[in-house]
N, C-alpha and C positions, 0 to 999 in steps of 0.2 A: 907724581902719583896723586891722584884725586880720590879721597876716601869719603864715602857717604855712610853715615850711621843712622839707623832707624830704631827707635826704642819706645815701647809703650810703658811709661813709668820712668824710672831713673836708673836703678841698679848701679853698676860701675860705668855706665855708658858715658856719663859726663866727665869722669876722670879719663876715659879713653879719648874722648873728644878734645879735652884739654891737652893731652900729650901729643895727639896728632896735630893739633893747632900749633903747639910749640915747635914741632918739627917741620911745619909748613905744608902738611899733607891733608888737612881737613878741608873738604869741599863743602859739606853740609851736614848738620845734625838735625834730623827730623824727630821731634819728640812731642809727647802729650803734655809736657810741662810748659808753663808760660816762660817767655823769654827772660824775665827778670830773675827767675830761679836758676836758669841755665847759665846766665851771665856770671853768677857767683863762682862758677868753676873756671872762669877765665876764657870762656868762649865768646867771641864778639857777636853782636846782634846780627850782623850781615850774614853770618854763617849758620844761623838758627832758623829753622822752619818749625814754628810752634803750632800745634793743633790741640789747644787746651780744652776744647769742648769735650773731647773723649775722656780726659781726666776728670772733668766736672761730672760727666755722666757716671763714671765709675765710683766716684766718691759719694754722689747722691744715692746710688744704689747700695753702697756700703752702709748707709744709715737705716736702711729698711730692716725690719725685724727678721731674725734668722729663719723663722718658720715660713717666710715668703720666698726664700731663696733655694727652694728644693732643686737639687741637681746642678746648680750654678750655671744654668743656661744663659742668663742675662749677662753675667761676667764674660762668658765666651762670645756672645754676640757683640758686646762692646769692643772686645779685643779684635774680633774679626773685622769690625767696622773700621777700626784704626788701621788694620792691615791694608784694607782696600783704599782708604783715604790717603794714607801716607805713601802708597806706591806711586801715586801720581806726581809726587814731588821728588822723585829720583831723577837727578839731572842727566842729560845725555852724555856729558863729558866725564862721568864717573868711571874710574878704573877699577875700584873695589867698592862693593856694597856690603855693609855689615849690619845684619838684622838680628834682633833678639828672638829667640825661639818662642813659638806660640803666637807670634803676631807679625810674621814677616814672609809668609808664603807668597803673597802677590808681589811684594817688593823684591824678593829673590828672583822671581820669574821675570819681572820687568827689567831688572838690572842685567840679567843674563841675555835677554833678548837684545839689549842695547850693546852687548859685547863686554860688559864688566865681569870681573870675577866676583863670585858670591860667597860670603862667609856667614854662617849662622852661629851666633853666640849662645852657648848653653851653659848656664851657671850651675846647674845641678846634674845629677847622673842621668843617663839615658832614660827617657820618659817611661819606658817599659820596666827598666830596672828599678826606677823610683817607685812606680806603681806596686811592684812585687814586694819591695821592702816595707812600704806603708801598709799594704794589706796584711803582711806578716805581723807588723807591730799592732795593728788593730785587733788581730786575733789573739796575740799574746796578752794585750791589756784588756781585752773585752770591751773596748770603747770604739765608737765610730769616729773616724777621722777623715779629713778631706783627702780623697784619692782621685787622681786624674781619670776622667771618663773616657769612653772609647773614641768619641769624636776629637777630644783634645789630643789623645795619643796618636790617632791617625794623622792629624794635621802636622804634629811635630815630626812624625816619621817622614812625611812628604817633604818637609823642610830639610831634614837631614839628607834625603836623597837628592834634592835639587842643588844643594850647596856644593861648591867646589871644595870647601874646607869647613870643618866644624871646630870652633874655638872653645876650648875647655880650660878650667883653671887648675886642675890637679890630677895626680896619678889615679886617685880614686875614680874620678869621672872618666878618665881615659880608659881605665880597665872596664868600666861598666859598658862603654860603647863597644869595646873589642869583644866582650862577652856576648853582646847582642848582635854580633856579626859585622860591625863596621870596620873597614880596613884601617889599620894604624896610620897608614900614609895620608889618610883623609883628615887626621886630627892635628890641630895646633894646640899645644899645651903651654899656656903662659899664666903663671900665678899672679894674683892681684897684688896691688901695692898698698901703701899707707903713707899718710902725711906725717912725717916725724916731727914737724913743728907743731902740728895740732895735737898729736898724741905723744905726750912727753911725761916723764915721771916728775912728780912733785913730792915733797916730804910727807911721809906717813905720819899721822898725828898721834898714833897710840901703838901699844904693843900687842893688840889683839890679833890672833891668827885669823885671817879673813879669806874665805873662799868666795870668788866672784863668778857669777854667770851673767851673761848679757845676751839677749835675744828674745824671741817670742816664747812665752810659756806654753809649750805644746808637746805632744808625745813625740813628734818627729825630731824634736831637739833633745829628747832624752832627759828632760828636767826631772821627771819622776824617779829616774834611777839615781840621780845626784841627791835628791831629797832623801831617799832611803839610805844611801851610803852615809850621808852626813848625820842623819838621825841615829843610825846604828852606832856610829863611832863615839858619840857623846864626848867630844873633845873639850878639855877645859880651856877657858878663855878663848873661845872660838866663835865665829859668826859665819853664816852663809847669807850673802846678799844676792838677790835676784833682781836684775834690771831689765825692763822691757814691758811690752804689753802682754796680755794673757788671753787665751782662748778658753771657751767653756769646758773643753775636754780635760783641762788640767785641774779644774775645781775640786774634784774628789781627793786628789793628792794634796792640794793646798789645805784642805780641811783636815786630812789625816795627819799632816806634819806641821800644822799651824804654829806649834811652839818652837819649831826648829830653824826658822829662817826669817829674814826680813825681806819683804817685797817692796822694792823702791819704785816700781812702775816705770813708765817710759821717761827717758831723759834725752834732751837734745844731744846730737852728736858732738857739738862743740863743748859740752859739759862732761862727756864721758871720762876724759882723762883724770878728772878730779876723783871720780869714784874708783877707777882702776888703780890709781896710786895709793888708795887706802887698803888695797888687797895684798895678800901674800901669795896667792896662786889663782890662776884663771882656769876654769873647767868648762869644756865644751863636749858633752857626752852624746852628741847627735847620732841618730839612726841613719839619717841621709841628708846630705847637702853637698854642694860643690867645693867651695872653700869659704868657710864662714869668716867674713871680713873682720868680725870682732876679735878674732884670734891674733892677727898681726897688730891690731890696734892695742890690745892688752899687752902683747909682748913689747911693743914700742914704749909702753909705760913702765917697763921693768918687771913684768910678771912672767914666771915660768908657766908653761901650758901643759895641762893634762887633757887629752882629747882622744876620741876614737879615730880609727883610720878613715871613717866615713865623713869626716869634716874637712878633708883636705889638709889637715894638720901635719901629716907626714911630709908634705912638701916644705913646711916651715921649720920644723924642729928636727934635731938629731936626738935619738933616744938617750936619755940620761944627761944630755948637755944643756938643752934649753927646755926640757920637759919630758913627758912620758906619753906613750901611746897605750891605750887600754882597749880591749875588745868591746864591741857594742853590747849593751844590756848586761854587762858584767859588773855587778855591784861589788863583788869581792875584790876585783882588781882596782876599782875606784877607791875602795876603802884602804887598800894597801898603799896606794900612792899618796892619798891624802894624809894618812898616818905618817908616812915617811916625811912628807913636807912639814908636818906639825912637829915632829920630833927632831928634825934637822933644819932648824930655822936658818942658820948661817949658810948652809949648803943650798937651801932654797933661794936665799937672796942672791947667792952667786949665780945660780941658774937664771934668775931674773935679769941679772946684769948681762949674762951671755945672750939672753933672748933679745934684749934691747940692741945689743951689738949686731946680732944676726939680722935683725930687721934693717938697721942702718946700713949694713954692708950689702944686702941682697934684695930687699923687698920694699924699697921706696917706690912711689909712683913713677919716678924718673926711670927706675930699673924696668918697671912694667912697660913704659913707653918705648924704651930702646928695644926690648924683646919683641914687642908687637910690630914695630916698624921693620925690623929685620925679617920677621915672618911674612909680612905683607910684601916686602920687596922680593923675597925669595919666590913667592907665589907668582908675581909678575915676571920675574926673570926666567922662570921655567917655560914660558911661552916661546 
């Protein structure tokens, strides 16, 4: 089985490449990242086709002032250029082509023309479902947020139609595709993994009850609901740590609740375990995403999880055992679960231990690799 991966960016593609390489099935990884970055994930240079000029273009464009980026058309053009350029590097002996949604239309078509099976990786909900949720959140908050435009949506839908299979990471994403008319039989559901050696618990240095959030500070992630919930509770000897970069749309909320949290900014992935380990509970109140990878990372560090069903967290935890599921936008439910964790510290720690065990037994990258290999093999065997 020869598998070719094409990805604009990184996402979990390098972990997928590593696992396929370990199983002896990786034929080529086509990426916008330079080879030296990809090699860090255990993929040998001879199997990497790096096209870093596309990544350079994207990052240069990212430095331009926001007022010059109306409509996001340049971002789309760069992504489309990668799609075209990368498609020429799909080898003729590929059995399976795996391309990331939004940048793989030409690659999918070329692979199928050469007789390979085509899989599109979609890490978030169906593009139309995502658009609908983000529009709704924009209206609820009265703030403009990034929403996929019609051209982006049309291209992704063409990719969905071209593909033999669509790989998704969670029940939430799977449901979104089914609701939008995609047959269940076309979907491969495989949850992501985590490196339990990199993400591990270390001793907590104090007795402070500490709520941790990690990710981009943006309305899509629901950070504003967490800020309100934590502020309303006024818990004694408690802190809220926010880890990650921030977008302009969150600034009004940061200003409103500025006395109620610590913003730690972006931290390297290799350092995150140190911050997670100083927490008591991890909260991911997102409005929409596929499976937030910070969730299994935090669980691997011994934190229970409070999340919405729209984070993919339902695939990771069992209600009341490793954490809690709360509805999106429900500040009251968030407050109830945070208060329970604050008042039941020992039970909260027990849930954190169970979370760590749950990840170790079910959600390592090796588990992900085994599931992916089986899904790919089944696809070829059905011919």
